[in-house]
C-alpha positions as CSV (number, residue, x, y, z in Angstrom):
1,M,-1.2,-13.2,12.1
2,K,-2.9,-13.3,8.7
3,I,-5.7,-10.7,8.1
4,Q,-8.6,-11.7,5.9
5,I,-9.3,-9.2,3.2
6,P,-12.2,-9.2,0.7
7,D,-11.5,-10.7,-2.7
8,Y,-12.0,-7.3,-4.5
9,I,-9.2,-5.8,-2.4
10,Q,-6.9,-8.7,-3.2
11,V,-7.7,-8.3,-6.9
12,L,-6.6,-4.6,-6.7
13,I,-3.4,-5.5,-4.9
14,D,-2.6,-8.2,-7.4
15,L,-3.3,-5.9,-10.4
16,L,-1.0,-3.2,-9.0
17,N,1.7,-5.7,-8.2
18,Q,1.5,-7.2,-11.7
19,N,2.0,-3.8,-13.2
20,G,5.2,-3.0,-11.2
21,Y,3.7,-1.3,-8.2
22,S,3.9,-2.4,-4.5
23,A,0.6,-2.4,-2.7
24,Y,-0.2,-3.2,0.9
25,V,-3.2,-2.8,3.2
26,V,-2.3,-0.2,5.7
27,G,-3.8,2.1,8.3
28,G,-7.1,1.6,10.1
29,A,-7.8,-1.8,8.6
30,I,-4.6,-3.2,10.2
31,R,-5.4,-1.5,13.5
32,N,-8.9,-2.8,13.6
33,A,-7.9,-6.3,12.6
34,L,-5.3,-6.3,15.5
35,L,-8.0,-5.1,17.9
36,E,-10.5,-7.5,16.5
37,L,-12.8,-4.6,15.5
38,P,-14.9,-4.4,12.3
39,I,-13.1,-3.1,9.3
40,H,-15.1,-0.5,7.4
41,D,-12.6,0.6,4.7
42,Y,-9.2,-0.4,3.4
43,D,-6.3,1.9,2.7
44,L,-3.7,0.7,0.1
């Protein structure tokens, strides 16, 4: 399953990764995506 995330979240993840950090979407956003519920916020 591939979860669609907004471009601004992907930009943050890419920026963190480029600077030596690992960043992933976690928490309620993943739960809501799996349950096909609206996602209101993203935890990295």
